[in-house]
C-alpha positions in Angstrom: -187.6 18.5 96.2 -188.0 17.6 100.1 -186.3 14.4 99.2 -183.5 16.5 97.6 -182.7 19.0 100.1 -182.8 16.1 102.7 -180.2 14.0 100.7 -177.8 17.5 101.0 -178.1 17.7 105.1 -177.4 13.6 105.4 -173.6 14.0 104.7 -173.0 17.4 107.2 -174.6 14.8 109.6 -172.6 12.7 109.1 -169.6 14.5 109.2 -170.6 15.9 113.0 -171.5 12.8 113.7 -168.0 11.1 113.4 -166.4 14.5 114.8 -168.2 13.9 118.1 -167.1 10.8 118.5 -163.4 10.9 117.5 -163.1 14.6 119.0 -165.4 15.8 121.6 -166.4 12.7 123.0 -162.4 11.1 124.3 -161.8 14.7 125.0 -164.7 14.7 127.4 -164.2 12.1 129.1 -160.5 12.5 129.6 -161.1 16.4 131.5 -163.5 14.3 133.4 -160.7 12.5 134.1 -158.1 14.6 135.1 -160.8 16.8 137.0 -162.2 13.7 139.5 -158.0 12.7 139.7 -158.0 16.8 141.1 -160.5 16.3 143.5 -159.4 12.6 144.9 -155.9 14.6 145.3 -154.9 14.5 149.2 -152.5 15.6 151.6 -148.8 13.1 151.1 -149.7 12.7 147.8 -146.5 13.1 144.7 -147.7 14.8 142.1 -145.7 16.6 138.7 -147.6 19.8 137.9 -147.7 21.0 133.7 -144.3 22.6 134.2 -142.6 20.0 135.1 -142.3 19.9 138.5 -142.4 17.4 140.0 -143.0 17.6 144.3 -145.0 15.8 147.4 -148.8 18.0 148.7 -147.9 19.6 151.7 -151.8 21.3 151.9 -155.1 20.9 150.4 -156.8 24.1 149.8 -160.1 24.8 149.4 -160.0 28.1 147.2 -158.3 26.0 144.4 -154.7 25.4 145.2 -152.6 23.1 146.9 -149.1 23.2 148.8 -146.4 21.2 147.3 -143.1 20.5 148.5 -141.1 20.1 145.8 -137.8 20.1 148.4 -137.2 19.9 152.2 -138.4 23.3 153.6 -139.6 24.4 149.7 -143.0 24.2 149.6 -144.7 26.4 146.3 -148.6 26.6 145.8 -150.2 25.2 142.6 -153.2 26.2 140.6 -155.0 22.8 140.8 -156.0 22.3 137.7 -152.6 22.7 136.9 -151.3 18.9 138.1 -150.7 16.8 135.4 -150.3 13.8 137.0 -150.6 11.5 140.5 -147.4 9.4 140.6 -147.7 8.4 144.0 -151.0 8.0 145.3 -151.2 7.8 149.3 -153.6 5.4 151.1 -156.4 7.2 153.1 -156.3 7.3 156.8 -158.1 4.6 158.8 
């Protein structure tokens, strides 16, 4: 009887394993890459926000915000996590 109960759980375990490798693991990897990208932001990087605005990072603040210049003299404060992509990276100062 115990062998029959274990055999009923094998499909559930297989489904969970497949879901982990096809959905959960890639999503965690993507989140980690995004977090590393956001942490590596520096002044002068050209970025795209999730709202579609393209601008240049003017200042990186410590409280999870970035000041982005979207036009000459026009700066907006953006939450770091809403930056979707970095278009051009600046070289680190030597």
